[in-house]
Each structure stands twice: as structure tokens, then as C-alpha cells.
N, C-alpha and C positions, 0 to 999 in steps of 0.2 A: 638882507642877504648880501654877502660880499662887502659889508660896510668896512670891516677891518682892512681888506685889500684895497678898497677905493681910497681910504684915508692914507694908507701907506704909499699908494701910487701918487696921490696928490702932493704929498710931502716930498717926494723924491723925483718926480717926473722931469723937472727942469734940469737937474743934474744928468739924468739918464739921456735926455734928448740931446744934450751937448755931446755926449760920448757915443751915442748910437742913433743918430737921426734917421727916422723912417723905419726903424726896426720894430719888431713885435716883442713885447715883454710878457713873461708869465710870472704872475704874483700869486702866492699862497700865504695866507695869514699876513705876517709882516716880514716876508722874505721875497727877494727877487730871485726866482728860481732859475731863470735863464733869459737870454736875449736871442731872438731868432730872425732869420731873413724873411720868412713868410708866415702868414697866419696859420697855414696848414701845419707847418713844423711846430709852432707854439701849441696849437690845439692837440696835436698828436703826443707831444711830450707831456702835456698836462693830463690827458686821458690815460696815458701809460703809467704815470706816476701816481695819480690820484683817483683813477677810476671814475665812479659816479659822484664823487665829492666835488663841490664847487671850487672853482679857481678863476682868476681874472686874467684875460689876455687883452692887451691894448697895443695899438700902434702909436709909437712915440711921435709927437708933433701933430697929431690929428685931434680934431674936436671929438668929444665923447658922443657916441651914438648909443642910445639905449634901445635895446631890442627886447620886447616883451612878447611872450607866447602865452596867451591867457589859458589855453587848455593845459599847458604844463604847470603854470602857476597855480591853477585851481585844482590840480591833481586829476584832471580828466583823462590825461594820457599818461601812460607809464612806460618805462623802459623794460619792465619785466613782462613776459607774456602771460 
């Protein structure tokens, strides 16, 4: 999941961090959708544009932190009631 976005981020992050250090980027497929001041802004823009589809948000210049929520990964929790 998000492999295409991760590869695109890895290929371009050095350039982006020079132009936007400390900012948050929103990546979908192989497109830089936007650069934001806060993670909340980036997540809101991604949710607004892509709904429940996956997208990548990363802070430029920070080490990658992988967050795994097993219940979501295994399908034990759903967004639908």
C-alpha cells in the first residue's frame, strides 16, 4: 500500500526539502498534490480530495515514522457503520 507514493517521495524529497524545509507534503500516485504548513492542513486537503482512498503525507526533513494500526490493516474496524 502506498508503494508508488513512497517511491515518488523518495525520488523527490531532497529537492522538496530544499524548497520547503519542515513543511508537510501531500502525495497521491506520482503527483505532489500540495505543500502545507501543518499536518492537519495536509490531512484535511487529502481527505477532502480523495475521501477514503489512500494518500501519503510526510513532513519534509524528518525521518520516516511507520504507523500501523493492526485492527484497520486486518479489516477488523471499518469506517462504515
